[in-house]
N, C-alpha and C positions, 0 to 999 in steps of 0.2 A: 715658133712654127705656125704658119698660116692655117686658120680654121681650127685652132686648138685653144680651149679655155682651161686655165689652171687655177686651183684654189688651195689655200693652206688649211689643213685640218688638224686640230689639236688632239693629241693622244697622250696616254700615260708616259710614253717614252719620248715625248717632245712634240715636234710639229712635222707633219708629213705633207708633201705636196702632191695633189692629184690633178691630172690633166684629162680633159674630155674633148671629144670631137664636137663640132657645132651641133650635129644631130643629137648626140647624147646630152649636151648642155640644154638644148631646147626641150628634150624630154624631161630632164630634171626640173627645169623651170615650170613646165606645164603641170608636172605632178605636184610641185609645191603650190602653184596657183590653185589647183583643184582642191588640195587639202585645206588651204586657207578659206576657199569658198564653202567647203563643207562645214568647217568650224564656224564660219560666219552664219550659215543657215541654221546650224545647231543652236547657237546663241540666240538667234532670232526666234526660233521655235520655243526654246526654253523661256525666253522673256514673254512671249505671247501666252504660253500656258500659265505662267505666274500671274500675268495680268488677268486672265480669265478666272483663275482661282480667287484672286483678291476681289474681283467683281462679284463672284458668287457669294463669297463671305459677306460682302457689304450688303448684297440683296437679302440674304438670310437675316442679317442684323436689322436692316431697315424695315423689311416687310413682315418679319415674324417677331423678332425680339422687341422692336420698338413700335410695332404697328398700333399698340394701344395708346400711344402718346399722341396720335394724330387723328383728327376727325375724318370720318368717311365722307365721301361725296353724298349729299342728300338728294333724294328724288325731289323733295320739296326744297327749293332754295330759301335761304334765310331772308332774302330780300323780297320774297313774295308778300304782297300786301295782305294776303289771307292770314298771315301770322303776325300782322300788326307792325311790321318793320317797313317803314316807307323808304323808297329809293332815296339815296343820298344821306341817310342817317347812319352814323357809325355804329357797327355791330359791337355788342358787348356780350358777356356770358349770359346776361339776362335781357331778353327782348322786352319791349314795351307791350302792354296788354294788347292782344291781337284784335279784340273787338269789344266794344261796349254793348253791342246788341247780342242777343242769344237766340238760339232756336227755341221756339215756344209752341206748345200745343196744350190743349185742355183734355185730350183723350187720345184714343186710337186714331191712326192715320193709315189709310190704304191697307188695313189689316186683312182684307179679303183678297188682296192681290197675289199673295203667296200662301202656301200651306205650311206655316211654321209650327212645329211641335214644341219647340222650346217655350218656356214660360214667358220670357220677355225678349223682345227684339226691337231694334231701332236703327234708322239710317238718317243721319243729320248732314245736310248740305252746309258746309262751313263757310262757303263763299256767299251764299244768298241768305244764310241764317234761317234755313227752312227745314222742317221735319218732313222727310219724304216717306218715311214708314215708321209706324209706332204700334207696338202691341204690348199693352199692359205695362207701360214703362215707369209708372209711379208706385208700383207695389214693392214693398221692402222685402228683400231676400238676402240670404247668405251669399256673399260675393267671392268667397275663396280668395285666391291670390290677386284678384283685381284690386283688392285692398292696397296692394303695394304701390299703386299709382298715387294714392293719397300719402302713403309713407314717404315716397320719393318727393312729392310736392312739398311737404312740411320740411324735409331735410334740406331741400334746395333753397327754400325760403329762409330758413333759420340757421342752417349749418354752414361750416367752412369746409369746402371740399378738400383742402390741403391738410386738414387735421389728421394726425396719425392716431388711430384708435387701438387700444390694447384690448384684445378679446378676453372677456371674463366668462364665468360660469353661466351668465345670463344667456349666452348663445346656445346653451344646451337645454334651455327651458322651453322645449318644443316637443311636439309629438314624435315618437319614435318612427323612423322610416319616412318622415316627410321630406320634402325637397330641401336640399341644403347646398351651400358652397363648400362645405367641409372645412371651415376654418376651425382652428384649435385654440384652446385657452392659452393665453400668453402671446398669441400672434400679434405682430405689429403691422397694421394695414391701414391704408388711407380711407377716409370717408368716401372719397370719389370711387375708389375700387369697390367698396361695399355697395354703393349704389348700382354699379354695373352688375355685380353679382346678384343683387336684389331683383333687378328687372330682367336680366338675361337668363340667369340660371334659376330664378325664382327662389333664391335662398332664404329660408325662414330664419336661419342663424344670422344671416346678414341683416335681416329686418330687426331682429332683437338688438343687435349691436348698434345699429343706426339709431334706434329708439333710445337706448340707454345713453349713448354719447350726446345726441342732440338735445334730448329732453332732460338729461340728468338722471332720469329713471324711466323705465318703460311706462309706468302709470302716468307720469307727467306728460310723456310724449303722446300717449293716447288722448289725454285731455286736449293737447294741442291739435290733434287730428280732428276732434269733435268741434273745437272752436273754429278751425279752418272750414269745416263743413258748413257751419252756420254762416260764416262770412260769405261763402259761395252761394248760399241759398239752397244747399242740399238738405232739404228739410225731412227727407225720408231716410236719412242715414244716421247711424250711430255705430261708433267703432269701439271695440273692446280690446283689440290687440293690433300690432303693426304688420302682421303677416297674413291674416285671413283665415286661419284655422278656426273651425266651427266653435262659436260660443253663442249663447242664447241672446245676448244683447249686442250682437255684432251683425249689422245688416246695412244694405243700401239698395238703390234702385237703378235701373238702366238710365233714367234721366239724370240722376245724381252722378252716375259714373261719367256721363257726358260732361257735366259741369266740372268735375274734378280733372278729367283728362284735358279738357279745354284749358284749364288754368295751368296744368303742368306743361302744356305746349309753349308757354311763354319762355321756358328755359332751354337754352341751346344744348345743355348737357343732357337733358331728358330726351330731346329730339335725336341726339347722337346715339344714345343708348338703345332706344327702341328700334333704330334702323340697323342694328348690328346682328349678324348671325352668331358671332362669338366674341369673346374678349379674353385677351391674354393678360394675366396679372402676375406681377412679381412682388413679393413681400417677405417678411422674415418671421421665423418662429421665435418663441420666447428665449430659446438658447442661442439665438443669433444666426442659425442656419437658414439659408435661402430657400424660398418656395417659389415655384413657377407652375402656374396652372392655367388652363384655358377653359372658360365657362361657355357652354353651348346653349343656343337659344331653345326655348320650348315652343316656339311658333312654327306650326307645320307648314305655313306658307314659305318660310325661310329654309326649312329642312328639306323641302321637296316632297313632303308627304301629302301636301294639298296644293292645288293649283287654282288661282283666281280666274274669273272670266277674262277673256282676251282683252276687253276694253277697260280693264281695271288694273292699276299698278299699286301693289301693296307697299306701303312705307314701313309699317311696323305696328306694334301694339303690345298687349299684355294678355297672357292666358291665366286661367285659374281652374282648378278642379278639386273638389272634395265630394264625399258621398252626399252631404247635405246640400251643397250648392250645385251639384252636377257639373257639367262642362261649361265654362264661361270664356268669353273673349271680347276684348275691345280692340278695334282695328282702325288704323288710319290709312286711307287710300286716296287715290285721285283718278279721275278719268283721263282720257287721252288729250284733253284740252287743258289739263292742269287743275281742274276744279277739285278741291279737297273734300273728303267725306269722312265722317266718323261713324262707325257702326258698332253695335253692341248686341251680344246675345248672352242671356243668363239662363241657367238651368236647362241646358240641352241634356239628352239622355246619355249620350256617349261622345267621345271625341270625334268619332267618324260622323255622327249626326251633327255635331257642332260645326264642322267645316263644310259639310254639305248644305246645311241650312244658312250658314254665313254666305255661301255662294248664291243662294236664292236671294238674300237681301242685296248682295252686290250686283246681282243681275238687274236690279231696279235702277241702277245708275245708267242714265242715258247719255249718248254721245251725239 
């Protein structure tokens, strides 16, 4: 019959023949086409959602779980000549000595330019090897955790960052309630991770384990620290421990801190650590269970609790505070033209005063 379409439909009782007019057939085809289109769109949306989920999981893995395996972008490029790496020279973990010349002064410099209440303060122009500000920078004082820059320098010079360190009771041989990374006896953690905990979280327990591992004993490591100080010409320094907690024979000066920080800047790992606001570490307990922790910076310029002058870019540094040392800070910065500066304050009354007075020193940087 003209204009009629017939199909065979399978049923439980056999096969049935159904016939439709052309209009009905067109409607059936249109409905089937629409259903197929809906299914196709559904599969496309599900595939897109799956792709987005996979992308999000990858981003979490890359930027959170694996972020500590990659170096951050440095405000100071490693190829800058101020760090002693000439253009065209292949980079390694240890850069060549950034300068044979040093900032030198015989006494105070521009000390009347600002009203600094802290006992010692300094501003060193690292490009021109010039002292732009100096107040009492050769007097020996308790340095608190600024000590840890020397600890890091000795560890970087003589240690193997890939070594796995087993935490011992030595990590607990520190003052109660002092700053720690909270590592436990029996933990298996790399020397590199301990260095990040040392300088970012200012962990005294990390300092003790670094000293024991690199020096064989804490006492021997302290001897290495003092030998390194002599090598650098840090004649107003003597160290009694690797963390900076107060001891009568533990002292340094603002100028010596410049010499020590200057030497530590030769190491790419040191430059990466001081530039970070935090560090994510994964290691294992003595029983084999995993540990994941994020250590946060103690630098108020990075936490947002302090703001530098508009013409100054903060790269990083090291903080230190004890009752005897007061509030202390070494800070690496640059001006808007890229000129690097190192500034030091020792024995400020409070942390608030420390950053307010550091900004006074930084305000002397001219553009």
